[in-house]
ZANU-904796 format. One record per residue (C-alpha): residue in one letter; x, y, z. Coordinates in Angstrom, 2 decimals, m for minus. Last residue first. Example, Ala and Ser with C-alpha at 12.3 -4.5 7.8 and 13.67 -1.06 7.14 Angstrom:
2
r = S; east = 13.67; north = m1.06; up = 7.14
r = A; east = 12.30; north = m4.50; up = 7.80
This chain:
234
r = P; east = 36.39; north = m25.38; up = 66.15
r = S; east = 36.05; north = m23.31; up = 62.96
r = P; east = 32.64; north = m23.41; up = 61.32
r = I; east = 32.31; north = m25.33; up = 58.00
r = R; east = 31.19; north = m22.77; up = 55.42
r = Q; east = 28.07; north = m23.67; up = 53.46
r = P; east = 29.04; north = m21.53; up = 50.49
r = T; east = 26.28; north = m19.58; up = 48.75
r = L; east = 25.15; north = m21.01; up = 45.43
r = E; east = 23.86; north = m19.23; up = 42.32
r = R; east = 21.44; north = m21.06; up = 40.07
r = V; east = 21.53; north = m21.34; up = 36.29
r = G; east = 18.84; north = m22.51; up = 33.87
r = D; east = 16.90; north = m25.33; up = 32.25
r = D; east = 19.70; north = m27.37; up = 30.63
r = N; east = 21.59; north = m27.45; up = 33.90
r = A; east = 23.81; north = m24.81; up = 35.41
r = V; east = 25.56; north = m24.24; up = 38.70
r = L; east = 27.14; north = m20.85; up = 39.40
r = V; east = 29.49; north = m20.92; up = 42.37
r = T; east = 30.41; north = m17.68; up = 44.10
r = D; east = 33.20; north = m16.38; up = 46.35
r = V; east = 35.80; north = m19.14; up = 46.02
r = V; east = 39.18; north = m18.67; up = 47.74
r = D; east = 38.89; north = m20.39; up = 51.11
r = Y; east = 39.89; north = m23.73; up = 49.57
r = F; east = 41.47; north = m24.97; up = 46.32
r = L; east = 43.08; north = m28.42; up = 46.04
r = G; east = 44.68; north = m28.93; up = 42.63
r = T; east = 48.15; north = m29.01; up = 44.12
r = A; east = 51.22; north = m26.87; up = 43.53
r = V; east = 54.98; north = m27.03; up = 42.94
r = V; east = 55.87; north = m30.32; up = 44.63
r = G; east = 59.61; north = m31.01; up = 44.36
r = T; east = 60.33; north = m31.05; up = 48.08
r = I; east = 57.27; north = m32.36; up = 49.90
r = T; east = 55.89; north = m29.56; up = 52.10
r = R; east = 53.30; north = m28.79; up = 49.41
r = L; east = 51.61; north = m32.14; up = 49.97
r = A; east = 51.13; north = m31.52; up = 53.68
r = T; east = 49.65; north = m28.06; up = 53.14
r = D; east = 47.23; north = m29.32; up = 50.50
r = L; east = 46.17; north = m32.21; up = 52.74
r = A; east = 45.55; north = m29.89; up = 55.68
r = A; east = 43.53; north = m27.46; up = 53.58
r = P; east = 41.49; north = m30.23; up = 51.92
r = D; east = 40.35; north = m31.67; up = 55.28
r = S; east = 37.84; north = m34.54; up = 54.82
r = I; east = 39.26; north = m35.77; up = 51.52
r = V; east = 37.48; north = m39.02; up = 50.62
r = G; east = 39.81; north = m41.32; up = 48.68
r = F; east = 43.41; north = m40.23; up = 48.23
r = S; east = 43.64; north = m40.81; up = 44.46
r = C; east = 46.62; north = m38.86; up = 43.12
r = D; east = 47.08; north = m37.64; up = 39.56
r = L; east = 50.79; north = m36.84; up = 39.43
r = I; east = 51.51; north = m33.99; up = 37.06
r = A; east = 54.81; north = m33.11; up = 35.40
r = N; east = 56.29; north = m29.62; up = 35.02
r = G; east = 57.26; north = m27.51; up = 32.02
r = N; east = 55.35; north = m24.43; up = 33.24
r = D; east = 52.70; north = m24.88; up = 30.52
r = T; east = 52.21; north = m28.32; up = 32.06
r = R; east = 53.96; north = m31.43; up = 30.80
r = Y; east = 52.34; north = m34.79; up = 30.11
r = P; east = 54.63; north = m37.80; up = 29.67
r = G; east = 54.45; north = m39.11; up = 26.10
r = N; east = 53.10; north = m37.66; up = 22.88
r = T; east = 49.35; north = m37.80; up = 23.50
r = G; east = 49.76; north = m36.97; up = 27.16
r = I; east = 50.50; north = m39.17; up = 30.16
r = R; east = 49.80; north = m38.07; up = 33.73
r = E; east = 52.06; north = m39.69; up = 36.30
r = R; east = 49.99; north = m41.89; up = 38.56
r = A; east = 49.83; north = m41.57; up = 42.33
r = D; east = 47.49; north = m44.28; up = 43.69
r = V; east = 47.69; north = m43.94; up = 47.46
r = G; east = 48.07; north = m47.28; up = 49.24
r = P; east = 50.11; north = m45.93; up = 52.11
r = Y; east = 49.71; north = m42.15; up = 52.44
r = A; east = 52.82; north = m40.67; up = 54.06
r = A; east = 55.35; north = m43.22; up = 52.80
r = H; east = 53.61; north = m43.62; up = 49.42
r = L; east = 53.56; north = m39.86; up = 48.95
r = E; east = 57.21; north = m39.52; up = 49.93
r = H; east = 58.32; north = m42.10; up = 47.36
r = R; east = 56.10; north = m40.51; up = 44.67
r = V; east = 57.67; north = m37.14; up = 45.43
r = W; east = 61.17; north = m38.58; up = 45.26
r = A; east = 60.58; north = m40.41; up = 41.96
r = L; east = 59.01; north = m37.33; up = 40.38
r = A; east = 61.67; north = m34.86; up = 41.59
r = F; east = 63.46; north = m34.40; up = 38.26
r = P; east = 60.09; north = m33.64; up = 36.61
r = V; east = 59.24; north = m30.75; up = 38.98
r = V; east = 55.80; north = m31.74; up = 40.28
r = E; east = 52.24; north = m30.50; up = 39.86
r = V; east = 49.82; north = m32.53; up = 42.00
r = P; east = 46.42; north = m33.30; up = 40.50
r = T; east = 43.87; north = m34.65; up = 42.98
r = P; east = 41.95; north = m37.58; up = 41.51
r = A; east = 38.16; north = m37.28; up = 41.27
r = A; east = 36.06; north = m39.06; up = 43.89
r = G; east = 37.95; north = m37.12; up = 46.55
r = L; east = 36.07; north = m34.05; up = 47.66
r = Q; east = 33.04; north = m34.31; up = 49.91
r = P; east = 29.27; north = m33.98; up = 49.33
r = V; east = 29.88; north = m33.53; up = 45.58
r = L; east = 28.75; north = m30.97; up = 42.96
r = K; east = 30.52; north = m31.44; up = 39.61
r = T; east = 27.62; north = m33.29; up = 37.94
r = T; east = 25.39; north = m30.21; up = 38.35
r = D; east = 27.22; north = m28.20; up = 35.69
r = V; east = 30.00; north = m25.87; up = 36.71
r = I; east = 31.12; north = m22.25; up = 36.83
r = V; east = 33.33; north = m20.99; up = 39.65
r = V; east = 33.42; north = m17.25; up = 40.34
r = F; east = 36.44; north = m15.77; up = 42.12
r = R; east = 36.04; north = m12.15; up = 43.21
r = A; east = 38.74; north = m9.53; up = 43.89
r = A; east = 41.08; north = m11.60; up = 41.75
r = A; east = 44.76; north = m12.24; up = 42.54
r = L; east = 44.08; north = m15.47; up = 44.44
r = A; east = 42.03; north = m16.87; up = 41.56
r = V; east = 44.74; north = m15.90; up = 39.06
r = L; east = 47.42; north = m17.66; up = 41.11
r = K; east = 45.28; north = m20.75; up = 41.59
r = E; east = 44.53; north = m21.04; up = 37.88
r = R; east = 48.21; north = m20.60; up = 37.05
r = L; east = 49.14; north = m23.50; up = 39.34
r = L; east = 46.21; north = m25.74; up = 38.32
r = A; east = 46.57; north = m25.46; up = 34.54
r = G; east = 46.68; north = m29.18; up = 33.68
r = G; east = 43.17; north = m29.48; up = 32.25
r = A; east = 42.12; north = m31.89; up = 35.00
r = G; east = 43.56; north = m29.31; up = 37.37
r = K; east = 40.87; north = m28.46; up = 39.89
r = I; east = 39.51; north = m30.06; up = 43.06
r = L; east = 37.49; north = m27.54; up = 44.99
r = A; east = 36.51; north = m26.42; up = 48.48
r = F; east = 33.31; north = m24.41; up = 48.18
r = D; east = 32.02; north = m25.40; up = 51.66
r = P; east = 29.43; north = m27.71; up = 50.00
r = A; east = 32.17; north = m29.44; up = 47.93
r = V; east = 32.88; north = m28.61; up = 44.27
r = E; east = 34.64; north = m31.14; up = 42.01
r = D; east = 36.39; north = m30.87; up = 38.64
r = A; east = 36.19; north = m27.09; up = 38.55
r = G; east = 35.48; north = m24.27; up = 36.08
r = D; east = 36.87; north = m20.76; up = 35.91
r = I; east = 35.94; north = m17.10; up = 36.10
r = A; east = 38.21; north = m14.53; up = 37.76
r = V; east = 36.77; north = m11.16; up = 38.77
r = T; east = 37.95; north = m7.58; up = 39.27
r = V; east = 41.59; north = m8.25; up = 38.40
r = P; east = 43.57; north = m5.07; up = 39.17
r = E; east = 46.03; north = m4.40; up = 36.33
r = S; east = 49.63; north = m5.52; up = 35.68
r = L; east = 49.04; north = m8.04; up = 38.46
r = L; east = 49.30; north = m11.06; up = 36.12
r = P; east = 50.34; north = m10.03; up = 32.62
r = V; east = 47.82; north = m8.73; up = 30.05
r = V; east = 45.86; north = m10.41; up = 27.23
r = P; east = 43.60; north = m8.26; up = 25.04
r = I; east = 40.59; north = m10.25; up = 23.78
r = D; east = 40.66; north = m10.19; up = 19.98
r = L; east = 38.74; north = m13.51; up = 19.68
r = E; east = 41.69; north = m15.43; up = 18.23
r = R; east = 43.94; north = m13.73; up = 20.76
r = C; east = 41.69; north = m14.95; up = 23.56
r = L; east = 41.64; north = m18.49; up = 22.15
r = A; east = 45.45; north = m18.58; up = 22.05
r = E; east = 45.71; north = m17.25; up = 25.61
r = T; east = 43.25; north = m19.87; up = 26.83
r = G; east = 45.40; north = m22.59; up = 25.30
r = L; east = 48.57; north = m21.06; up = 26.73
r = S; east = 47.02; north = m21.31; up = 30.15
r = T; east = 45.55; north = m19.31; up = 33.04
r = V; east = 44.85; north = m16.01; up = 31.32
r = V; east = 44.81; north = m12.43; up = 32.61
r = A; east = 42.20; north = m10.65; up = 30.55
r = S; east = 41.25; north = m7.27; up = 29.13
r = I; east = 37.74; north = m5.88; up = 28.55
r = K; east = 36.75; north = m2.80; up = 26.57
r = E; east = 33.26; north = m3.11; up = 25.05
r = G; east = 32.53; north = m2.46; up = 21.38
r = D; east = 30.16; north = m5.25; up = 20.32
r = A; east = 33.15; north = m7.40; up = 19.26
r = I; east = 34.41; north = m7.00; up = 22.82
r = R; east = 31.11; north = m8.34; up = 24.11
r = E; east = 31.28; north = m11.32; up = 21.77
r = G; east = 34.85; north = m12.10; up = 22.82
r = V; east = 33.82; north = m12.04; up = 26.49
r = R; east = 31.08; north = m14.54; up = 25.63
r = K; east = 33.57; north = m16.87; up = 23.94
r = I; east = 35.85; north = m16.74; up = 26.97
r = A; east = 32.95; north = m17.61; up = 29.27
r = W; east = 32.03; north = m20.50; up = 26.99
r = Y; east = 35.57; north = m21.89; up = 27.04
r = A; east = 35.57; north = m21.72; up = 30.85
r = T; east = 33.20; north = m24.69; up = 30.76
r = T; east = 35.36; north = m26.89; up = 28.52
r = G; east = 38.63; north = m26.03; up = 30.22
r = T; east = 40.91; north = m23.19; up = 31.25
r = G; east = 40.22; north = m20.05; up = 33.22
r = L; east = 39.88; north = m16.37; up = 32.42
r = G; east = 40.83; north = m13.68; up = 34.91
r = I; east = 39.32; north = m10.24; up = 34.40
r = C; east = 40.38; north = m6.68; up = 33.65
r = S; east = 37.49; north = m4.23; up = 33.57
r = G; east = 36.36; north = m1.50; up = 31.16
r = N; east = 32.87; north = m2.88; up = 30.62
r = A; east = 31.83; north = m4.91; up = 33.64
r = V; east = 32.08; north = m8.67; up = 34.09
r = Y; east = 30.00; north = m10.21; up = 36.89
r = R; east = 26.51; north = m11.03; up = 35.63
r = D; east = 27.02; north = m11.19; up = 31.86
r = V; east = 30.31; north = m13.04; up = 32.18
r = A; east = 29.04; north = m15.54; up = 34.74
r = T; east = 25.82; north = m16.11; up = 32.82
r = E; east = 27.72; north = m16.88; up = 29.60
r = G; east = 29.90; north = m19.49; up = 31.27
r = A; east = 27.10; north = m21.18; up = 33.19
r = R; east = 24.72; north = m21.31; up = 30.23
r = R; east = 27.41; north = m22.72; up = 27.93
r = K; east = 28.32; north = m25.37; up = 30.49
r = A; east = 24.67; north = m26.40; up = 30.76
r = E; east = 24.42; north = m26.68; up = 26.97
r = A; east = 27.61; north = m28.72; up = 26.74
r = H; east = 26.56; north = m31.25; up = 29.40
r = P; east = 25.98; north = m34.18; up = 27.04
r = D; east = 29.38; north = m33.48; up = 25.40
r = S; east = 29.40; north = m34.87; up = 21.87
r = M; east = 31.53; north = m37.91; up = 21.05
């Protein structure tokens, strides 16, 4: 089935690269159907003679970069001027849910390492509060039963389902499992992320906050740039 939002995703990805990626820079490249278009645009610019290297967030992105002759370098081997990636949900304060593609840990590391983090989405990803999409939680496989036990004790009624791939239990590029957790409306992503990461066996969560600099939102007619509506501290 064709993606009804493919044109908007293409616009967002290409705009991010053309607006924020300079010749001679090292950038972070994300994972997913929107990041795909940013990667393709970087490949086009390299084919035109520009020098751009990339830190990648997944083995899939690495394979596409090599196919497009985009040099891939290790994290922190060069300063990362900008990281470009998609998101599953974007709240008004730029808190995110990410990880539907399974690359949440590497995506978070690359975002933190970058001088600027640009999120590219279509309009369907904008939400008033996080929580309609499940929150991915990356877990050491041996700890799955323990983590699920602790989740149910702390959040009664939470639906924490192990992600299943085409050939059995899903494993990330780091060899870990993912629990897709439905918490309902998430009013405090930072507090939830902190609480989840205190559970022994949890590696990372798909909750991102205080890391996004710019969100580019595309539809079939164009791209607009959003400024975060930061929630003031008490």
